[in-house]
RODO-2510 file (C-alpha; in nm, 4 decimals, decimal comma):
residues 138
     n   res          X          Y          Z
     1     m     8,0728    10,4604    12,0780
     2     s     7,7762    10,5661    11,9394
     3     p     7,5247    10,3601    11,6824
     4     r     7,6619    10,5738    11,3922
     5     r     8,0383    10,4968    11,4989
     6     p     8,0533    10,1343    11,6720
     7     l     8,4496    10,2193    11,7000
     8     p     8,5745    10,4647    11,9558
     9     q     8,7745    10,7319    11,7476
    10     h     9,1455    10,7572    11,8565
    11     s     9,4225    10,9577    11,6421
    12     g     9,6839    10,7470    11,5503
    13     g     9,5085    10,4029    11,6879
    14     p     9,5069    10,0921    11,5340
    15     q     9,1843    10,1520    11,3247
    16     e     9,3778    10,4371    11,1308
    17     l     9,6962    10,1646    11,0998
    18     v     9,4728     9,9394    10,9217
    19     c     9,3191    10,2127    10,6987
    20     s     9,6620    10,3446    10,6001
    21     r     9,8391    10,0013    10,5603
    22     v     9,5920     9,8232    10,3416
    23     g     9,3999    10,0902    10,1986
    24     d     9,0545    10,0173    10,3946
    25     y     8,8219    10,2756    10,2697
    26     l     8,5103    10,1050    10,4619
    27     m     8,6638    10,1823    10,7617
    28     t     8,7577    10,5293    10,6869
    29     e     8,3816    10,6431    10,4943
    30     m     8,1852    10,3850    10,7361
    31     p     7,8762    10,3320    10,4768
    32     d     7,5524    10,2530    10,6655
    33     f     7,5611     9,8636    10,5683
    34     y     7,9438     9,8487    10,7239
    35     i     7,8262     9,9990    11,0353
    36     g     7,5265     9,7467    11,0528
    37     i     7,7624     9,4451    10,9797
    38     m     7,9932     9,5884    11,2523
    39     w     7,7262     9,6262    11,5328
    40     v     7,6458     9,2297    11,4349
    41     e     8,0078     9,1352    11,4900
    42     l     8,0065     9,3114    11,8223
    43     v     7,6756     9,1739    11,9559
    44     f     7,6534     8,8242    11,7737
    45     q     7,9787     8,6910    11,6260
    46     w     8,2194     8,8068    11,9334
    47     p     8,0437     8,6451    12,1838
    48     l     8,0286     8,3416    11,9762
    49     v     8,4145     8,3443    11,9288
    50     f     8,4396     8,3206    12,3012
    51     i     8,1685     8,0558    12,3379
    52     n     8,3662     7,8481    12,0554
    53     l     8,6869     7,8667    12,2450
    54     y     8,5233     7,7340    12,5512
    55     g     8,3632     7,4412    12,3442
    56     i     8,6839     7,3647    12,1676
    57     l     8,8935     7,3797    12,5172
    58     t     8,6515     7,1860    12,7150
    59     g     8,5196     6,9366    12,4363
    60     k     8,1743     7,0530    12,4602
    61     p     7,9183     6,8367    12,2232
    62     w     7,7621     7,1595    12,1150
    63     f     8,0940     7,3109    11,9459
    64     n     7,9616     7,1905    11,5920
    65     i     7,6123     7,4011    11,6234
    66     t     7,8044     7,7365    11,7453
    67     c     8,0764     7,6789    11,4877
    68     l     7,8230     7,6606    11,1984
    69     s     7,6367     7,9588    11,3493
    70     y     7,9630     8,1761    11,3697
    71     g     8,0509     8,0582    11,0223
    72     i     7,7465     8,1348    10,8573
    73     s     7,7287     8,4910    11,0321
    74     l     8,0907     8,5595    10,9234
    75     f     8,0195     8,4259    10,5704
    76     t     7,7094     8,6503    10,5348
    77     s     7,8600     8,9606    10,6898
    78     m     8,1574     8,9084    10,4447
    79     v     7,9789     8,8651    10,0985
    80     p     7,8220     9,2405    10,1067
    81     i     8,1600     9,3467    10,2154
    82     f     8,3456     9,1761     9,9469
    83     a     8,0884     9,2460     9,6662
    84     e     8,1371     9,6330     9,7542
    85     l     8,5075     9,5911     9,7517
    86     t     8,5228     9,4211     9,4017
    87     g     8,2303     9,6039     9,2586
    88     s     8,3602     9,9672     9,3099
    89     g     8,7171     9,8802     9,1991
    90     r     8,8701    10,0970     9,4408
    91     a     8,9935     9,8284     9,6842
    92     p     9,3817     9,7281     9,6530
    93     d     9,4873     9,3792     9,6255
    94     k     9,6123     9,4150    10,0178
    95     l     9,2688     9,4776    10,1217
    96     l     9,1082     9,1912     9,9040
    97     t     9,3284     8,9337    10,0517
    98     v     9,2222     9,0384    10,4005
    99     y     8,8753     9,0321    10,3459
   100     f     8,9247     8,7116    10,1495
   101     s     9,0809     8,5424    10,4457
   102     f     8,7786     8,6482    10,6485
   103     l     8,5823     8,5062    10,4043
   104     s     8,7613     8,1846    10,3885
   105     l     8,7483     8,1487    10,7805
   106     g     8,4005     8,1659    10,7415
   107     v     8,3509     7,8875    10,5043
   108     l     8,6039     7,6890    10,7136
   109     a     8,3996     7,7245    11,0126
   110     i     8,0798     7,6329    10,8213
   111     l     8,2390     7,3199    10,7134
   112     r     8,3741     7,2262    11,0545
   113     g     8,0116     7,2563    11,1892
   114     l     7,8904     7,0413    10,9476
   115     l     8,1559     6,7650    11,0324
   116     p     8,0105     6,4891    11,2479
   117     t     8,0910     6,4861    11,5979
   118     s     8,3568     6,2281    11,6755
   119     s     8,2943     6,0041    11,9865
   120     t     8,5788     5,8772    12,1801
   121     k     8,3542     5,6865    12,4094
   122     t     8,2924     5,3928    12,1646
   123     s     8,3904     5,0878    12,2672
   124     a     8,4003     4,7228    12,1036
   125     t     8,0406     4,6280    12,2736
   126     s     7,8767     4,9016    12,1148
   127     g     7,5199     4,8232    12,0033
   128     k     7,5040     4,4813    12,2173
   129     r     7,3095     4,4387    12,5066
   130     p     7,4708     4,4904    12,8604
   131     a     7,5588     4,1817    13,0327
   132     s     7,3386     4,0953    13,3115
   133     g     7,4808     3,9913    13,6526
   134     r     7,3006     3,6425    13,6482
   135     k     7,4552     3,3589    13,5078
   136     k     7,2631     3,1803    13,2420
   137     k     7,1379     2,8155    13,3148
   138     v     7,2407     2,5786    13,0682
***
């Protein structure tokens, strides 16, 4: 791995399989903006994926914030890729479908991050003063 090539080079590996099956010319040509986006994915987005999984499994209250951060980052990185794919006219429909699914995932993560947190600890006495241990004299 080097700054120029964030993915290791293997012959016949999954990278070449994706390139040949869906026609991903960005992974083959590796333009500079694409390399930068891949570094953002490795350094920022992948850790957020694992943090979000931990937040989902343990029901942490900060899950909305990390989900919103991931969604914004994913959507922001997919917009220039999608613009390149549609603007170049070289992308097959299968490749557009793959990247559109990631763009949609970013939108869904943003919407999930904006949803209010549901609290299961509410009770019928919510908002009332707690009962004191002393009895009132009448």
